[in-house]
N, CA, C and O atoms as a GROMACS GRO file, in nm:
protein
  372
    1MET      N    1  -1.255  -0.544  -1.135
    1MET     CA    2  -1.254  -0.459  -1.003
    1MET      C    3  -1.366  -0.549  -0.913
    1MET      O    4  -1.346  -0.587  -0.797
    2VAL      N    5  -1.481  -0.573  -0.986
    2VAL     CA    6  -1.589  -0.601  -0.876
    2VAL      C    7  -1.544  -0.697  -0.792
    2VAL      O    8  -1.570  -0.675  -0.674
    3GLU      N    9  -1.474  -0.815  -0.822
    3GLU     CA   10  -1.442  -0.933  -0.737
    3GLU      C   11  -1.326  -0.836  -0.624
    3GLU      O   12  -1.350  -0.850  -0.504
    4VAL      N   13  -1.243  -0.772  -0.650
    4VAL     CA   14  -1.150  -0.702  -0.554
    4VAL      C   15  -1.259  -0.605  -0.446
    4VAL      O   16  -1.244  -0.614  -0.324
    5TYR      N   17  -1.329  -0.546  -0.483
    5TYR     CA   18  -1.426  -0.454  -0.422
    5TYR      C   19  -1.508  -0.564  -0.310
    5TYR      O   20  -1.530  -0.538  -0.192
    6ASP      N   21  -1.541  -0.675  -0.374
    6ASP     CA   22  -1.648  -0.749  -0.302
    6ASP      C   23  -1.544  -0.821  -0.168
    6ASP      O   24  -1.582  -0.825  -0.052
    7ILE      N   25  -1.436  -0.863  -0.205
    7ILE     CA   26  -1.350  -0.911  -0.139
    7ILE      C   27  -1.305  -0.820  -0.007
    7ILE      O   28  -1.300  -0.859   0.110
    8VAL      N   29  -1.274  -0.695  -0.054
    8VAL     CA   30  -1.242  -0.571   0.063
    8VAL      C   31  -1.372  -0.538   0.136
    8VAL      O   32  -1.370  -0.516   0.257
    9ALA      N   33  -1.465  -0.533   0.076
    9ALA     CA   34  -1.565  -0.527   0.181
    9ALA      C   35  -1.628  -0.629   0.281
    9ALA      O   36  -1.719  -0.607   0.361
   10GLN      N   37  -1.563  -0.735   0.261
   10GLN     CA   38  -1.588  -0.841   0.376
   10GLN      C   39  -1.446  -0.826   0.483
   10GLN      O   40  -1.451  -0.876   0.595
   11ILE      N   41  -1.345  -0.767   0.443
   11ILE     CA   42  -1.247  -0.769   0.560
   11ILE      C   43  -1.306  -0.727   0.689
   11ILE      O   44  -1.367  -0.620   0.680
   12PRO      N   45  -1.304  -0.781   0.808
   12PRO     CA   46  -1.356  -0.743   0.921
   12PRO      C   47  -1.274  -0.647   0.992
   12PRO      O   48  -1.152  -0.647   0.973
   13SER      N   49  -1.328  -0.565   1.074
   13SER     CA   50  -1.275  -0.463   1.148
   13SER      C   51  -1.167  -0.533   1.250
   13SER      O   52  -1.196  -0.629   1.321
   14GLY      N   53  -1.055  -0.478   1.247
   14GLY     CA   54  -0.939  -0.519   1.332
   14GLY      C   55  -0.848  -0.631   1.236
   14GLY      O   56  -0.748  -0.684   1.284
   15CYS      N   57  -0.882  -0.652   1.133
   15CYS     CA   58  -0.820  -0.729   1.050
   15CYS      C   59  -0.760  -0.668   0.914
   15CYS      O   60  -0.819  -0.572   0.866
   16VAL      N   61  -0.649  -0.719   0.851
   16VAL     CA   62  -0.603  -0.681   0.734
   16VAL      C   63  -0.582  -0.778   0.626
   16VAL      O   64  -0.561  -0.896   0.655
   17LEU      N   65  -0.586  -0.730   0.480
   17LEU     CA   66  -0.534  -0.842   0.387
   17LEU      C   67  -0.421  -0.762   0.324
   17LEU      O   68  -0.419  -0.639   0.339
   18SER      N   69  -0.320  -0.830   0.250
   18SER     CA   70  -0.264  -0.778   0.163
   18SER      C   71  -0.298  -0.736   0.043
   18SER      O   72  -0.408  -0.771   0.002
   19TYR      N   73  -0.222  -0.661  -0.032
   19TYR     CA   74  -0.262  -0.654  -0.201
   19TYR      C   75  -0.278  -0.792  -0.268
   19TYR      O   76  -0.376  -0.830  -0.332
   20GLY      N   77  -0.148  -0.872  -0.240
   20GLY     CA   78  -0.142  -1.001  -0.290
   20GLY      C   79  -0.233  -1.093  -0.236
   20GLY      O   80  -0.271  -1.179  -0.316
   21CYS      N   81  -0.282  -1.100  -0.112
   21CYS     CA   82  -0.401  -1.183  -0.081
   21CYS      C   83  -0.521  -1.154  -0.127
   21CYS      O   84  -0.602  -1.247  -0.134
   22VAL      N   85  -0.560  -1.022  -0.170
   22VAL     CA   86  -0.679  -0.979  -0.227
   22VAL      C   87  -0.651  -1.043  -0.379
   22VAL      O   88  -0.738  -1.113  -0.430
   23ALA      N   89  -0.548  -1.020  -0.435
   23ALA     CA   90  -0.557  -1.053  -0.583
   23ALA      C   91  -0.586  -1.214  -0.586
   23ALA      O   92  -0.669  -1.272  -0.656
   24GLU      N   93  -0.510  -1.260  -0.508
   24GLU     CA   94  -0.499  -1.441  -0.513
   24GLU      C   95  -0.654  -1.475  -0.484
   24GLU      O   96  -0.706  -1.562  -0.553
   25LEU      N   97  -0.734  -1.406  -0.379
   25LEU     CA   98  -0.882  -1.457  -0.353
   25LEU      C   99  -0.966  -1.405  -0.466
   25LEU      O  100  -1.080  -1.446  -0.487
   26ALA      N  101  -0.902  -1.308  -0.544
   26ALA     CA  102  -1.020  -1.247  -0.661
   26ALA      C  103  -0.973  -1.340  -0.805
   26ALA      O  104  -1.018  -1.323  -0.918
   27GLY      N  105  -0.875  -1.436  -0.764
   27GLY     CA  106  -0.838  -1.516  -0.903
   27GLY      C  107  -0.728  -1.482  -0.981
   27GLY      O  108  -0.707  -1.535  -1.090
   28SER      N  109  -0.652  -1.392  -0.930
   28SER     CA  110  -0.570  -1.347  -1.009
   28SER      C  111  -0.427  -1.324  -0.924
   28SER      O  112  -0.394  -1.208  -0.898
   29PRO      N  113  -0.356  -1.420  -0.888
   29PRO     CA  114  -0.256  -1.397  -0.774
   29PRO      C  115  -0.116  -1.329  -0.808
   29PRO      O  116  -0.032  -1.311  -0.720
   30ASN      N  117  -0.098  -1.294  -0.939
   30ASN     CA  118   0.011  -1.211  -0.981
   30ASN      C  119  -0.021  -1.059  -1.023
   30ASN      O  120   0.045  -0.990  -1.101
   31HIS      N  121  -0.146  -1.022  -0.949
   31HIS     CA  122  -0.179  -0.869  -1.012
   31HIS      C  123  -0.222  -0.820  -0.864
   31HIS      O  124  -0.339  -0.814  -0.824
   32SER      N  125  -0.106  -0.786  -0.790
   32SER     CA  126  -0.139  -0.735  -0.653
   32SER      C  127  -0.108  -0.564  -0.692
   32SER      O  128  -0.146  -0.486  -0.604
   33ARG      N  129  -0.050  -0.509  -0.802
   33ARG     CA  130  -0.031  -0.392  -0.820
   33ARG      C  131  -0.200  -0.342  -0.871
   33ARG      O  132  -0.242  -0.234  -0.831
   34LEU      N  133  -0.287  -0.430  -0.959
   34LEU     CA  134  -0.374  -0.410  -0.997
   34LEU      C  135  -0.487  -0.392  -0.880
   34LEU      O  136  -0.573  -0.306  -0.896
   35VAL      N  137  -0.486  -0.455  -0.787
   35VAL     CA  138  -0.555  -0.449  -0.654
   35VAL      C  139  -0.542  -0.308  -0.590
   35VAL      O  140  -0.635  -0.245  -0.541
   36GLY      N  141  -0.385  -0.260  -0.599
   36GLY     CA  142  -0.339  -0.133  -0.547
   36GLY      C  143  -0.440  -0.025  -0.623
   36GLY      O  144  -0.507   0.058  -0.562
   37ARG      N  145  -0.440  -0.037  -0.745
   37ARG     CA  146  -0.482   0.050  -0.830
   37ARG      C  147  -0.643   0.085  -0.823
   37ARG      O  148  -0.688   0.197  -0.845
   38ALA      N  149  -0.713  -0.019  -0.791
   38ALA     CA  150  -0.847  -0.047  -0.776
   38ALA      C  151  -0.893   0.002  -0.632
   38ALA      O  152  -1.011   0.027  -0.608
   39MET      N  153  -0.786   0.015  -0.532
   39MET     CA  154  -0.807   0.059  -0.396
   39MET      C  155  -0.804   0.212  -0.416
   39MET      O  156  -0.884   0.281  -0.354
   40ARG      N  157  -0.712   0.268  -0.504
   40ARG     CA  158  -0.655   0.380  -0.524
   40ARG      C  159  -0.809   0.476  -0.590
   40ARG      O  160  -0.849   0.586  -0.554
   41GLU      N  161  -0.868   0.378  -0.702
   41GLU     CA  162  -0.964   0.432  -0.759
   41GLU      C  163  -1.116   0.398  -0.715
   41GLU      O  164  -1.216   0.426  -0.782
   42ALA      N  165  -1.112   0.332  -0.588
   42ALA     CA  166  -1.250   0.298  -0.553
   42ALA      C  167  -1.329   0.427  -0.516
   42ALA      O  168  -1.284   0.528  -0.463
   43PRO      N  169  -1.462   0.403  -0.558
   43PRO     CA  170  -1.545   0.520  -0.534
   43PRO      C  171  -1.576   0.545  -0.364
   43PRO      O  172  -1.586   0.449  -0.287
   44LEU      N  173  -1.586   0.647  -0.332
   44LEU     CA  174  -1.611   0.685  -0.194
   44LEU      C  175  -1.768   0.641  -0.164
   44LEU      O  176  -1.801   0.634  -0.046
   45SER      N  177  -1.841   0.620  -0.239
   45SER     CA  178  -1.976   0.606  -0.242
   45SER      C  179  -1.989   0.444  -0.200
   45SER      O  180  -2.084   0.403  -0.133
   46LEU      N  181  -1.881   0.358  -0.248
   46LEU     CA  182  -1.905   0.213  -0.200
   46LEU      C  183  -1.875   0.194  -0.077
   46LEU      O  184  -1.899   0.079  -0.040
   47GLY      N  185  -1.811   0.293   0.037
   47GLY     CA  186  -1.792   0.287   0.146
   47GLY      C  187  -1.686   0.135   0.198
   47GLY      O  188  -1.715   0.061   0.292
   48LEU      N  189  -1.582   0.121   0.121
   48LEU     CA  190  -1.512   0.020   0.143
   48LEU      C  191  -1.399   0.032   0.230
   48LEU      O  192  -1.327   0.131   0.218
   49PRO      N  193  -1.369  -0.069   0.328
   49PRO     CA  194  -1.278  -0.040   0.415
   49PRO      C  195  -1.121  -0.067   0.343
   49PRO      O  196  -1.047  -0.162   0.368
   50CYS      N  197  -1.096   0.043   0.250
   50CYS     CA  198  -0.976   0.043   0.200
   50CYS      C  199  -0.858   0.026   0.271
   50CYS      O  200  -0.770  -0.052   0.236
   51HIS      N  201  -0.854   0.103   0.380
   51HIS     CA  202  -0.762   0.124   0.509
   51HIS      C  203  -0.709  -0.024   0.560
   51HIS      O  204  -0.608  -0.030   0.629
   52ARG      N  205  -0.774  -0.129   0.528
   52ARG     CA  206  -0.751  -0.258   0.587
   52ARG      C  207  -0.667  -0.330   0.473
   52ARG      O  208  -0.622  -0.439   0.508
   53VAL      N  209  -0.637  -0.292   0.344
   53VAL     CA  210  -0.550  -0.349   0.276
   53VAL      C  211  -0.409  -0.279   0.284
   53VAL      O  212  -0.403  -0.158   0.264
   54VAL      N  213  -0.292  -0.354   0.315
   54VAL     CA  214  -0.162  -0.299   0.336
   54VAL      C  215  -0.046  -0.393   0.247
   54VAL      O  216  -0.080  -0.500   0.196
   55ALA      N  217   0.062  -0.353   0.237
   55ALA     CA  218   0.149  -0.420   0.178
   55ALA      C  219   0.164  -0.575   0.253
   55ALA      O  220   0.110  -0.597   0.361
   56ALA      N  221   0.221  -0.649   0.200
   56ALA     CA  222   0.257  -0.810   0.242
   56ALA      C  223   0.340  -0.796   0.380
   56ALA      O  224   0.323  -0.881   0.468
   57ASN      N  225   0.432  -0.689   0.400
   57ASN     CA  226   0.498  -0.685   0.522
   57ASN      C  227   0.435  -0.580   0.617
   57ASN      O  228   0.500  -0.524   0.705
   58GLY      N  229   0.313  -0.560   0.593
   58GLY     CA  230   0.241  -0.475   0.694
   58GLY      C  231   0.231  -0.331   0.656
   58GLY      O  232   0.141  -0.264   0.707
   59ARG      N  233   0.309  -0.279   0.575
   59ARG     CA  234   0.348  -0.160   0.555
   59ARG      C  235   0.222  -0.093   0.487
   59ARG      O  236   0.159  -0.143   0.394
   60THR      N  237   0.194   0.031   0.551
   60THR     CA  238   0.073   0.104   0.511
   60THR      C  239   0.104   0.204   0.388
   60THR      O  240   0.222   0.212   0.352
   61VAL      N  241   0.034   0.260   0.339
   61VAL     CA  242   0.028   0.334   0.212
   61VAL      C  243   0.114   0.480   0.255
   61VAL      O  244   0.072   0.558   0.341
   62PRO      N  245   0.240   0.501   0.178
   62PRO     CA  246   0.319   0.601   0.196
   62PRO      C  247   0.240   0.739   0.164
   62PRO      O  248   0.201   0.770   0.052
   63GLY      N  249   0.221   0.824   0.292
   63GLY     CA  250   0.169   0.963   0.265
   63GLY      C  251   0.020   0.965   0.323
   63GLY      O  252  -0.042   1.062   0.366
   64TRP      N  253  -0.023   0.822   0.313
   64TRP     CA  254  -0.181   0.844   0.370
   64TRP      C  255  -0.183   0.814   0.539
   64TRP      O  256  -0.191   0.701   0.586
   65HIS      N  257  -0.176   0.910   0.601
   65HIS     CA  258  -0.120   0.892   0.753
   65HIS      C  259  -0.265   0.855   0.834
   65HIS      O  260  -0.259   0.805   0.946
   66GLN      N  261  -0.388   0.882   0.773
   66GLN     CA  262  -0.488   0.839   0.826
   66GLN      C  263  -0.532   0.705   0.817
   66GLN      O  264  -0.642   0.668   0.860
   67GLN      N  265  -0.445   0.625   0.757
   67GLN     CA  266  -0.458   0.462   0.743
   67GLN      C  267  -0.429   0.430   0.865
   67GLN      O  268  -0.516   0.374   0.931
   68ALA      N  269  -0.310   0.456   0.918
   68ALA     CA  270  -0.253   0.382   1.043
   68ALA      C  271  -0.364   0.442   1.176
   68ALA      O  272  -0.388   0.377   1.277
   69MET      N  273  -0.409   0.556   1.151
   69MET     CA  274  -0.468   0.597   1.252
   69MET      C  275  -0.619   0.528   1.266
   69MET      O  276  -0.672   0.522   1.377
   70LEU      N  277  -0.689   0.476   1.140
   70LEU     CA  278  -0.803   0.426   1.123
   70LEU      C  279  -0.766   0.259   1.176
   70LEU      O  280  -0.833   0.201   1.261
   71LEU      N  281  -0.661   0.206   1.115
   71LEU     CA  282  -0.652   0.081   1.164
   71LEU      C  283  -0.638   0.086   1.336
   71LEU      O  284  -0.712   0.021   1.410
   72MET      N  285  -0.540   0.165   1.378
   72MET     CA  286  -0.539   0.158   1.559
   72MET      C  287  -0.660   0.162   1.599
   72MET      O  288  -0.691   0.077   1.682
   73SER      N  289  -0.772   0.264   1.553
   73SER     CA  290  -0.904   0.291   1.629
   73SER      C  291  -0.965   0.133   1.617
   73SER      O  292  -1.025   0.086   1.713
   74GLU      N  293  -0.948   0.058   1.501
   74GLU     CA  294  -1.000  -0.090   1.522
   74GLU      C  295  -0.912  -0.185   1.604
   74GLU      O  296  -0.933  -0.305   1.588
   75GLY      N  297  -0.828  -0.152   1.677
   75GLY     CA  298  -0.768  -0.246   1.745
   75GLY      C  299  -0.621  -0.294   1.695
   75GLY      O  300  -0.561  -0.374   1.766
   76VAL      N  301  -0.566  -0.253   1.583
   76VAL     CA  302  -0.481  -0.303   1.503
   76VAL      C  303  -0.330  -0.282   1.563
   76VAL      O  304  -0.283  -0.170   1.585
   77ARG      N  305  -0.271  -0.384   1.582
   77ARG     CA  306  -0.136  -0.309   1.669
   77ARG      C  307  -0.036  -0.328   1.554
   77ARG      O  308  -0.041  -0.412   1.464
   78PHE      N  309   0.063  -0.223   1.579
   78PHE     CA  310   0.169  -0.189   1.484
   78PHE      C  311   0.313  -0.229   1.562
   78PHE      O  312   0.338  -0.204   1.680
   79LYS      N  313   0.394  -0.293   1.472
   79LYS     CA  314   0.529  -0.326   1.521
   79LYS      C  315   0.624  -0.203   1.567
   79LYS      O  316   0.571  -0.096   1.595
   80LYS      N  317   0.749  -0.217   1.575
   80LYS     CA  318   0.811  -0.094   1.629
   80LYS      C  319   0.851  -0.042   1.508
   80LYS      O  320   0.865   0.079   1.491
   81ASN      N  321   0.870  -0.128   1.421
   81ASN     CA  322   0.920  -0.052   1.245
   81ASN      C  323   0.792   0.021   1.184
   81ASN      O  324   0.804   0.090   1.082
   82GLY      N  325   0.692   0.007   1.236
   82GLY     CA  326   0.588   0.091   1.179
   82GLY      C  327   0.496   0.014   1.100
   82GLY      O  328   0.423   0.083   1.029
   83CYS      N  329   0.476  -0.129   1.091
   83CYS     CA  330   0.442  -0.178   1.000
   83CYS      C  331   0.315  -0.265   1.090
   83CYS      O  332   0.339  -0.281   1.210
   84VAL      N  333   0.202  -0.313   1.042
   84VAL     CA  334   0.118  -0.358   1.094
   84VAL      C  335   0.159  -0.523   1.125
   84VAL      O  336   0.215  -0.596   1.044
   85ASP      N  337   0.118  -0.558   1.258
   85ASP     CA  338   0.152  -0.693   1.310
   85ASP      C  339   0.074  -0.798   1.207
   85ASP      O  340  -0.044  -0.829   1.227
   86MET      N  341   0.138  -0.843   1.114
   86MET     CA  342   0.041  -0.914   1.018
   86MET      C  343  -0.002  -1.046   1.085
   86MET      O  344  -0.114  -1.093   1.064
   87TYR      N  345   0.112  -1.120   1.186
   87TYR     CA  346   0.063  -1.236   1.232
   87TYR      C  347  -0.060  -1.235   1.324
   87TYR      O  348  -0.138  -1.328   1.344
   88ALA      N  349  -0.061  -1.110   1.378
   88ALA     CA  350  -0.197  -1.093   1.470
   88ALA      C  351  -0.322  -1.044   1.385
   88ALA      O  352  -0.440  -1.058   1.418
   89HIS      N  353  -0.287  -0.999   1.301
   89HIS     CA  354  -0.412  -0.918   1.208
   89HIS      C  355  -0.461  -0.990   1.079
   89HIS      O  356  -0.580  -0.999   1.048
   90LEU      N  357  -0.351  -1.042   1.004
   90LEU     CA  358  -0.428  -1.106   0.896
   90LEU      C  359  -0.530  -1.182   0.895
   90LEU      O  360  -0.528  -1.287   0.958
   91TRP      N  361  -0.647  -1.140   0.817
   91TRP     CA  362  -0.756  -1.194   0.798
   91TRP      C  363  -0.733  -1.333   0.707
   91TRP      O  364  -0.661  -1.340   0.607
   92ARG      N  365  -0.796  -1.422   0.755
   92ARG     CA  366  -0.761  -1.571   0.701
   92ARG      C  367  -0.912  -1.610   0.666
   92ARG      O  368  -0.967  -1.677   0.753
   93PRO      N  369  -0.990  -1.578   0.547
   93PRO     CA  370  -1.112  -1.608   0.507
   93PRO      C  371  -1.126  -1.761   0.501
   93PRO      O  372  -1.233  -1.812   0.466
   0.00000   0.00000   0.00000
């Protein structure tokens, strides 16, 4: 999980990564669900920008309404369907 946290910590403001992209960068391309679990269990004391990790289609976490608000406050645009505009905001490290 340390690799996952290191990657997420580097996502710049105004950008997002998908769970799958984080998993791939961590060397485990088939473990996007593990990334989701890591985000859910991330200690608040780490101060990670977990809100910058979204589904591959740009969907935010169901029930976590603050995620969209945090992303919008960083200038992230959403499409009409409520998903992040991945073309405009996907971080390409």
